[in-house]
C-alpha positions in Angstrom: -33.7 -63.1 -11.9 -33.5 -60.6 -9.1 -29.9 -59.1 -9.4 -30.4 -58.3 -12.8 -34.2 -56.8 -12.1 -32.2 -54.7 -9.3 -29.2 -53.4 -10.8 -31.2 -53.1 -14.6 -32.9 -49.9 -12.8 -29.7 -48.1 -12.5 -28.0 -49.7 -15.8 -32.0 -48.1 -17.4 -29.8 -44.3 -16.0 -27.4 -45.1 -18.0 -29.8 -46.3 -21.1 -32.2 -43.1 -20.2 -29.9 -40.2 -19.6 -26.1 -40.8 -20.6 -26.1 -43.4 -23.6 -27.6 -42.0 -26.4 -26.9 -44.6 -29.1 -26.3 -48.2 -29.8 -22.8 -47.7 -31.0 -20.4 -44.6 -30.9 -17.5 -43.2 -31.2 -14.4 -42.6 -29.0 -15.4 -39.0 -28.5 -19.1 -40.0 -27.9 -18.1 -42.7 -25.4 -15.6 -40.0 -23.2 -17.8 -37.7 -23.1 -20.4 -40.5 -21.8 -18.0 -41.4 -18.9 -17.7 -38.2 -18.2 -20.6 -37.2 -17.7 -21.5 -40.0 -15.4 -18.2 -39.4 -13.1 -18.3 -35.9 -13.4 -21.2 -35.8 -10.6 -21.2 -33.4 -7.4 -18.9 -35.1 -5.6 -16.2 -33.6 -7.1 -17.2 -30.3 -5.3 -15.9 -32.6 -2.2 -12.5 -33.4 -3.3 -11.1 -30.3 -2.3 -12.5 -30.8 1.4 -10.6 -34.0 1.7 -7.3 -32.6 1.5 -7.7 -30.8 4.7 -6.8 -34.1 6.3 -4.7 -35.9 3.7 -2.7 -32.4 2.3 -1.2 -32.4 -0.8 -0.5 -36.3 -0.9 -4.3 -36.3 -1.3 -3.5 -35.2 -5.1 -1.3 -38.7 -5.4 -3.9 -40.1 -3.5 -6.7 -38.8 -6.0 -4.3 -39.8 -9.7 -3.2 -43.3 -8.2 -7.3 -43.9 -7.1 -8.1 -43.0 -10.6 -5.7 -44.8 -12.3 -6.6 -48.0 -10.0 -10.4 -47.7 -11.0 -9.9 -47.3 -14.8 -7.9 -50.3 -14.5 -10.3 -52.4 -13.0 -13.0 -50.0 -15.5 -11.1 -51.7 -18.5 -11.2 -55.5 -16.8 -14.7 -55.0 -16.6 -15.0 -54.2 -20.4 -12.9 -57.5 -20.7 -15.6 -59.1 -19.2 -17.9 -57.8 -20.5 -16.7 -59.1 -23.7 -16.2 -62.5 -22.9 -20.0 -62.2 -21.8 -21.4 -61.7 -24.5 -19.9 -64.1 -26.6 -22.2 -66.0 -24.8 -25.0 -64.4 -27.3 -26.2 -62.4 -23.6 -27.4 -58.8 -25.8 -27.3 -56.5 -22.9 -25.4 -57.4 -20.5 -25.4 -56.1 -17.2 -23.5 -55.7 -13.4 -25.6 -58.0 -12.3 -24.7 -60.8 -14.4 -21.4 -60.3 -14.2 -21.7 -60.5 -10.3 -23.6 -63.9 -10.6 -21.5 -65.5 -13.5 -18.5 -64.8 -10.7 -19.7 -65.2 -7.3 -22.8 -68.1 -8.4 -26.4 -67.3 -8.2 -25.9 -67.7 -4.3 -24.8 -64.1 -4.4 -27.8 -62.8 -5.8 -30.0 -61.8 -2.8 -26.8 -60.2 -1.2 -25.9 -58.6 -4.3 -29.7 -57.0 -4.5 -29.1 -55.8 -1.1 -25.6 -54.2 -0.9 -26.9 -52.4 -4.8 -30.1 -51.4 -2.7 -27.8 -50.4 0.1 -25.3 -48.3 -2.3 -27.8 -46.3 -4.1 -29.5 -46.0 -0.7 -26.4 -44.3 0.5 -25.9 -41.8 -2.8 -29.5 -41.0 -2.3 -28.4 -39.7 1.0 -25.0 -38.0 0.1 -26.7 -35.9 -2.4 -29.1 -34.5 0.2 -26.2 -33.9 2.5 -24.9 -32.1 -0.5 -27.3 -30.0 -1.1 -28.0 -29.8 2.6 -24.1 -28.3 2.7 -24.7 -26.0 -0.5 -28.0 -24.4 0.3 -28.4 -23.7 3.4 -25.1 -21.4 2.8 -27.0 -19.8 -0.1 -30.3 -19.0 1.4 -29.1 -18.5 5.2 -31.3 -21.1 6.4 -30.5 -24.7 8.4 -29.4 -27.8 6.4 -32.6 -29.3 7.6 -35.4 -27.0 5.8 -33.1 -27.3 2.7 -32.9 -31.0 3.0 -36.4 -31.1 2.8 -37.2 -29.2 0.1 -34.8 -31.1 -2.2 -36.6 -34.4 -0.7 -40.0 -33.0 -1.5 -38.8 -31.2 -4.9 -37.3 -35.0 -5.7 -40.5 -37.0 -4.5 -42.6 -35.0 -7.2 -40.3 -35.3 -9.9 -41.0 -39.0 -9.0 -44.5 -38.8 -10.9 -43.4 -37.6 -14.0 -42.0 -39.0 -16.9 -38.3 -39.4 -17.3 -38.4 -38.4 -21.2 -36.1 -35.3 -20.4 -33.6 -37.2 -18.1 -30.7 -37.1 -20.8 -31.4 -33.4 -21.4 -30.7 -33.1 -17.7 -27.9 -35.6 -17.9 -26.1 -33.1 -20.2 -27.3 -29.8 -18.2 -25.6 -31.8 -15.3 -22.3 -32.0 -16.4 -22.5 -28.2 -18.1 -23.4 -27.0 -14.8 -20.8 -29.3 -12.2 -18.4 -28.0 -15.4 -19.3 -24.6 -14.8 -18.8 -25.0 -10.6 -15.8 -26.0 -11.4 -14.7 -23.0 -13.4 -15.8 -21.2 -11.1 -14.0 -21.9 -8.2 -10.5 -22.6 -10.0 -11.3 -19.1 -11.5 -11.8 -17.6 -7.8 -9.0 -19.4 -6.4 -6.6 -18.1 -8.9 -8.0 -14.9 -7.9 -6.8 -15.5 -4.3 -2.9 -16.9 -5.3 -1.0 -13.7 -5.7 -2.5 -12.2 -2.6 -4.8 -13.0 0.5 -4.7 -16.6 0.6 -4.7 -19.3 3.9 -0.9 -20.9 4.3 -2.4 -24.0 6.1 -1.6 -26.6 3.5 0.9 -29.3 4.6 2.0 -32.1 2.8 0.5 -34.9 4.7 -2.4 -32.8 6.5 -3.9 -32.9 9.7 -4.6 -36.6 9.4 -1.3 -38.0 7.9 -0.9 -41.1 5.3 -4.8 -42.1 7.2 -5.6 -39.3 5.6 -5.4 -40.4 2.2 -8.8 -42.9 2.6 -10.7 -40.1 2.8 -9.4 -38.6 -0.4 -9.6 -42.4 -2.0 -13.2 -42.8 -1.4 -14.5 -39.5 -2.2 -12.5 -40.2 -5.5 -14.6 -43.9 -5.5 -17.6 -41.7 -5.0 -17.0 -39.9 -8.7 -15.2 -42.4 -10.7 -16.6 -45.6 -9.0 -19.8 -45.8 -10.9 -19.0 -49.6 -12.5 -22.0 -50.6 -11.9 -23.2 -48.3 -14.8 -20.5 -49.5 -17.2 -21.9 -52.4 -18.9 -24.3 -49.7 -20.4 -21.5 -48.1 -21.4 -19.7 -50.4 -23.3 -23.3 -51.7 -24.6 -23.4 -47.9 -26.2 -19.6 -48.3 -27.6 -20.1 -51.3 -29.3 -16.7 -53.4 -29.2 -13.9 -53.4 -26.6 -11.8 -51.3 -28.5 -14.0 -48.2 -28.2 -15.3 -48.8 -24.4 -11.7 -48.9 -23.4 -10.2 -45.6 -25.2 -13.5 -43.7 -24.2 -13.5 -45.0 -20.7 -9.6 -43.6 -21.0 -11.0 -40.7 -22.6 -13.8 -39.9 -19.6 -11.5 -40.9 -16.8 -8.7 -38.2 -18.0 -11.3 -35.4 -18.4 -12.3 -36.0 -14.8 -8.8 -36.1 -13.7 -7.7 -32.9 -15.6 -10.6 -31.4 -14.1 -10.3 -32.7 -10.3 -6.4 -32.0 -10.3 -7.1 -28.9 -11.0 -10.3 -28.1 -8.8 -8.3 -29.5 -5.8 -4.9 -28.0 -6.5 -6.3 -24.0 -6.7 -8.5 -24.6 -4.2 -6.0 -25.9 -1.3 -3.8 -23.6 -2.5 -6.2 -20.6 -2.1 -8.8 -21.5 1.0 -6.6 -24.2 2.8 -7.9 -25.6 5.8 -11.0 -23.1 5.4 -12.0 -24.8 2.9 -15.9 -25.9 3.0 -17.2 -29.3 2.8 -18.5 -28.4 -0.9 -16.2 -26.0 -1.9 -18.5 -23.5 -4.1 -19.4 -22.6 -0.4 -16.1 -20.4 -0.2 -17.3 -18.8 -3.7 -17.3 -14.9 -2.1 -14.9 -15.7 0.6 -11.7 -15.3 1.4 -8.7 -17.4 1.6 -9.3 -17.4 5.9 -13.7 -17.7 5.3 -14.1 -13.7 5.3 -16.3 -12.0 2.9 -15.0 -10.8 -0.3 -16.4 -8.3 -1.1 -14.8 -8.5 -5.4 -17.0 -11.1 -6.0 -21.1 -11.4 -6.3 -22.8 -14.1 -3.7 -24.9 -14.9 -6.9 -22.5 -16.4 -8.5 -22.6 -19.0 -5.5 -26.6 -19.1 -5.0 -26.5 -20.1 -8.9 -24.1 -23.0 -9.1 -25.8 -24.3 -5.4 -29.2 -24.2 -7.3 -28.2 -25.7 -10.5 -26.6 -28.5 -9.1 -29.7 -29.0 -6.5 -31.9 -29.0 -9.8 -30.0 -31.9 -11.7 -30.0 -34.1 -8.4 -34.1 -33.2 -7.9 -34.4 -35.2 -11.4 -31.7 -38.0 -10.8 -32.8 -39.2 -7.4 -35.9 -40.5 -7.9 -34.2 -42.6 -10.6 -31.4 -43.7 -7.6 -34.3 -45.0 -5.4 -36.2 -46.8 -7.8 -34.1 -50.0 -6.5 -34.5 -49.2 -3.2 -38.0 -48.5 -3.5 -38.6 -52.0 -5.0 -37.0 -54.1 -2.5 -38.7 -52.4 0.3 -41.8 -52.8 -1.4 -40.5 -56.8 -1.4 -40.2 -56.7 1.9 -43.6 -54.9 3.4 -46.1 -56.2 0.9 -46.8 -59.6 2.2 -47.1 -58.1 5.6 -49.0 -54.8 4.8 -51.6 -57.1 3.2 -51.9 -59.9 5.6 -52.0 -57.5 8.5 -53.4 -53.9 7.2 -55.4 -55.2 4.1 -53.2 -53.1 1.8 -53.3 -54.0 -1.5 -49.9 -54.4 -3.5 -50.7 -51.3 -5.8 -51.1 -49.0 -2.5 -48.0 -50.9 -0.7 -45.8 -49.6 -3.6 -46.3 -46.3 -3.0 -46.4 -46.3 0.2 -43.0 -48.5 0.4 -41.4 -45.2 -1.9 -42.9 -42.8 1.0 -41.3 -44.8 3.4 -38.2 -44.8 1.4 -37.5 -41.0 1.4 -38.5 -40.0 4.7 -35.9 -42.5 6.0 -33.3 -41.0 3.5 -34.5 -37.3 4.6 -34.5 -38.4 8.3 -30.8 -39.7 8.2 -29.4 -37.1 5.9 -31.0 -34.2 8.6 -29.7 -35.8 11.4 -26.5 -36.6 10.0 -26.3 -33.1 7.9 -22.7 -32.1 9.1 -21.1 -35.6 7.9 -21.4 -35.5 4.7 -17.5 -37.0 4.4 -17.9 -39.9 6.5 -21.0 -40.8 4.7 -19.0 -40.4 1.4 -16.1 -42.8 3.0 -19.1 -45.1 4.5 -20.4 -45.4 1.1 -16.8 -46.0 -0.6 -15.5 -48.2 1.4 -18.4 -50.8 2.4 -20.6 -50.7 -0.9 -18.4 -50.1 -3.8 -15.0 -51.4 -2.8 -16.8 -54.7 -4.0 -18.4 -53.4 -6.9 -15.2 -51.1 -8.2 -12.2 -53.6 -7.3 -13.4 -57.0 -6.1 -16.2 -58.1 -8.6 -14.3 -56.5 -11.3 -10.6 -58.5 -10.3 -12.1 -61.9 -9.8 -14.7 -61.5 -12.7 -11.7 -61.3 -14.6 -10.1 -64.2 -13.0 -12.9 -66.4 -13.5 -14.1 -65.6 -16.8 -11.5 -64.7 -18.9 -9.2 -67.6 -17.6 -8.5 -68.5 -20.8 -6.1 -64.7 -20.9 -4.6 -65.4 -18.0 -2.5 -69.1 -18.9 1.0 -68.5 -18.6 0.4 -65.1 -16.8 1.2 -65.8 -13.3 1.9 -62.2 -12.2 -0.7 -60.6 -13.3 -3.1 -63.2 -11.8 -1.3 -62.8 -8.4 -1.6 -59.4 -9.1 -5.5 -59.3 -9.6 -5.8 -61.3 -6.7 -4.0 -59.0 -4.9 -5.8 -56.0 -5.6 -9.0 -57.8 -4.6 -8.0 -58.8 -1.6 -6.3 -55.2 -0.9 -9.8 -53.6 -1.8 -11.2 -55.8 0.4 -9.2 -55.0 3.4 -9.4 -51.2 2.3 -13.3 -51.4 2.8 -12.9 -53.0 6.1 -10.5 -50.8 7.3 -12.1 -47.4 5.3 -15.5 -48.5 7.1 -14.5 -48.6 10.5 -12.5 -45.2 10.3 -15.5 -43.5 8.8 -17.8 -45.2 12.1 -15.5 -44.0 14.6 -15.5 -40.8 12.7 -19.1 -40.5 13.2 -19.0 -41.8 16.9 -16.5 -39.5 17.7 -18.5 -36.5 16.2 -21.8 -37.6 17.3 -20.2 -37.7 21.1 
């Protein structure tokens, strides 16, 4: 089944690096979920408040709550799927049972496209953070990160679980460093550019919701979390615990950063370490702290990037293998290596070209791809596969269809906004 093959590669990230036991306690599942969603994307959330203002905190809370709700819906769908003696259900199987086998090829392409944009986001993220600490241009930082990731793809992933735990630790340390430094600036020298609705008013909330979705919208991985939990109750409680850990960190980080730095927040907030509220060098904080945080986060991504690129490489290999063998005489073994190299090269080229548009890339990924995976599929999947639970509950059924329709609308509008911003900054 094509869709299962594609999604299972992302599910393997959960099995190899995120989920360690077949059945887990609530606290184990909570930290597993926190590890999934507490990625580098959380460090771009404060910058979105420049456009959405303090209202962005409300958008952050409501968006996280909505995605937790759809995650719980997905758990109910998985519970129904497992009644049909499916040992380890995947997100692809949920999509197939919801929309039918005719949706397989489209879903395969959507998953590969989402993962490809996530890789571009990670490359641009580290291009932004590393160029500031190493005094180089973003292109050099992106190219160096991609080369190291390409080299790592040839090594075994047996230590991926250790890197995953260290990644969560490094992210937590980076968040703590930013919050601590921001709090030190609050008594004096803070930026006064804060407003309630930001520069874009209510429409600025699209960027905050997109950044939130980029962080917590990992519903494609949640079936692996469900398998590790062992039962629906543990899954629900663990999911809620993981989201609470994320939301606590995100609200504190975003509030402290916006209060201290205002409109001078950098796209990656760790680049504000060592600067005062107006973007000038603050001698009280050594620059090695920002350097250490940036390098530590880049090290995690170098290990994870090949895993995210694997489904993209498989799809590219399927498309290219036939023509390469027919017209160039290249064997399938060599075509797989060539496909991987082409995918990495394309990701690097796009990342270098649009290195300054990290928030727009984040918005495009969330709106175009994750609106489907995070909202539409869980809601419609529940209506289709859990129809027995909706008998006599017309209001809930209407609400689920409304959420799915609203998410599709948000996805379309957000995609247009991000593309318009792309074109505006390029012109």
